N, C-alpha and C positions, 0 to 999 in steps of 0.2 A: 046425790050420788055422782061420783066422778066418772067421766067418760074416758074410755080407753082408745088408744090409737092402733089397736091390734088390726093388722091387715090380713086379708085372706091368705091361706097357705100358699096357693099357686102364685099370687103376687109376690109374697115374701121370697120364695125360692127363685122366682124370675129375677128379682133384684140381685141375688147372689151370682147367678150364672149368666147374667146379662143377656137374657133372651125374653121374648114377649110372653111366653108361657112355658112353664116347666113343671110337670107333675112331681110329687114327692118321690115317686119310685124311680125316676130317671137316674140311671147310673148306679142303682142299688146293686150290692153284692151281698153275699152271706155275711153274717156278723163275725167276720174274722179279719185278720190282717194279711190274708193270703194275697198272692199276686206274683207276677214274674219276679225272679230272683236276680235279674240283671242289675248291673251296677247303677244304672240311671233309672231303674223302675221306681215309681213312687210319685208322691205329690210334690209339685214344684211351684215356687213363687218367683216370677221373673220381673225385674224392673228394667225399663228401657229409658235411656236419656237421649233425647234428640240432639243432633249436631247441625247447626249451632244450638246452644242450650235454649230450652223452652220451659216456661212455667207449667205447661200442660204435659206432665209426665204420664207415661203409659205403662201398663203392666199386663202381663199374661199370667194366668194361673190354671192349673189343671194337672192331669196325671199322664205319665209316660209308662209304657211297657217296653222292655228291651228283650229281644230274642236274638242272640248272636250279636251281629253288628247292626241289626235293624232296630229302629225306634218307631213306635206308633203311639197314638194317644189323642187327646182332645184338650184344647186350651180355650179359655174365655179371655177375650181382650176387653179391658175396662179402662176407665179414665179417658175415654174418648167419646165425644158426643155424637159423632156421625157414623163411625164405623165399628162401634162396639158390637161384639157378638161372639158366637162360638165358631170354632174351626177345627177341622181334623188335622192331625200332626203326622208327618212322615219324616224320617230322618235316619242318620247313620252315626255310629261311633266307631272310628278307626284309630286305634291307639288312644291318644288324648284328643284327637280332632273330632269335634262334634258339628253336625249340620242338621238344622231343623227347618222344615217348611210348614207354615201354618196357613191352610186355605180357609179363610174366613169370608163371610158374605161381603162381596164388593171389594175385596183386597187380598193380597198375598203378603205374608210376613215371612222373611227369610232371616234366620239367625245362624251365624257361623262363629266358631271359636274353639275353645278348649275346655275339657272337663278335668277336674282334679282326679288323681289316680285312685283316691278313696271314695269318689262320688260325693264329696262334701260341697261341691259347687261347680258352676260353669260361668264362663264369661266370654265376651267377644263383641262382634259388631252385627248390626242388623240393618235391614232395609225393608221399607213398606212400600209396596206398589199398589196404590189406591186406584180403583177403576170405577165401578158403578155406584159406590156408596157415597160419593160426594166429598170424601175427605182428601187430605193432601198426602202425596208421597213424601217419605222422609227417610233419613238414615241416622245412625247413631250407635251407641254402645249399649250393651246389656249385661246384666249379672243375674244369676239364678241361684237360689238356695233351696235345698230339699226341706220339706216340712214333715216331721215325724208323725206317725199315726196318733190321733187324739183318742187314746185308750188308757183307762186307769181310773183311780179313785181320786176325786177332787173335792176341795172345800170351796164353795161359792158364797161370797159375802155380798148380800143385796143391800143397797143403800137407797131408801125410798126418797124420791124427789118430792113427794107429796107431804110426808109427815116427818122426814128426817130419821125415821126408825131404821135401825140396822139389824139384820138378822141373817142367819147362816142356813145353808143347805148342804148336806152331804150328797155328793153326786158321783155316780158311776157311769162311765161312757165307754162305748165300744165303737171303733171305726170299722166300717164294712170293707170288703175286698176292693182292691185296685182292679177295675175292669177296663181301664183305658179310656174312660170318659172324663169330662171336666170336673166331676164331683165324685165324692164317695159318701156313703150314707153314715149317719151317726144314730145310735140308739142307746137308751139307758134309762136310769131312774134317779130321782132325787127325793130326799126326805128332810124334814125339819120339825123341830118342836116349837118354833115360835114364829112361823111365817104368817104373813097377813092374808094370803090368798091360796090356801091349799098346802097341806103338810106332807102329802105323798103324791108325787106326779111322775108320769112317764115322759120320756124325751124322744123326739124324732127330728132329725135334721140332716144337714149336709155340710161338707167342708170342701173348699177349693182353694189351693194355695194356703194363705194364712187367713182367708175370709171364712167365717163360720156362722151358721145360723141354725137354731133349732126351736121347735115349738114345745111348750109345756102342755101335756095332755092329761085330762082327767081319766079316771078308771074306765069310762065308757068310750074313750078315744076322742072326746071333744077337745079342741084346742082352746085353752083358757089363757094362754100367754105366749110370749116369744122372747127370744134372745138374739141379738145381732151384734157381732163383734169380730175380733181378730184373735188368733192364737199365736203364741211365740213359735219360732221355727222348731224348737225342741219340744213343743207341746207340753211344757211345764206350767204355762200360765195363759190365761185368757182375760180380755177386758172387753167391755161393751155396754150396751143398754138393754133394759128389759121393759116389758109392758104386760100387765095383767088386765083382763076384762073384768067388769063388775060381775059378781057371782052371788048366788044365794048363800046364806050362812054368815053374812057379815062382811064380805069383801066388796067394797065399793069401787074396786079398780085401783091399780097402783102402777107406778112407773119410776124408773131410776137407773142407777148404774150397778154393774156387777164386776167384781174382781174374783177370778177363779184361779186356784193354785193346786197343782198336783201334790198329793200327799205321799209321804214315804211308804214304801211297801212294807207291810207288817209281816214279820217272820216269827215263827215259834221255835223254841229250843227243844 
């Protein structure tokens, strides 16, 4: 019987939001796409390039809420070994000028620049003032892209790394409300006629920026597998890896890669 690398749910979510422990319910909203309707409200993926250039690129991801000229939210800083973590966001948008301050454990990240008139992106310069976390202060440039809600009907193609077997799942996903935290919840279902480890499963997970993770749940709520990967900014595709634990009924465990594609909306005449 093959062994699985399935990690505990709390550990899995902690990897995504870059904190020591994060329960599944953190940042949950109702299963809608509701949230502030401000231009910059939503899920953002921010790439930062240090000046002078460094191979250690940094990124921020999370959600913003806009009320009038005010911006609030929460970002997770990743790709940094010493100062990675969560931070509250305060900022302003005046005309096209945007300013954000992220107060993270041991450091303050300041981002200033401009936002496009249609909310399709932001860019500017940043500075990191590192204090107690042991990292280095730095300056550089940043660009930000909005990430659309991961909601819809998808086709997931599983490619087993154990057997080479390829099989499909029909997947429905709904992203929860933007509550101004670093993550939003994901819920859904998936079904297959030829899967190796369960043909009808529930889904529960989170998204932050383009990073996405969800657990495969049996009918009794037991986690039997997991997916970790990234979504495209327009939420039409996802790629990543999966892992199933050994189960009764002939499943000896499985792991491999997944490609997920949004399916066209079906209309009736």
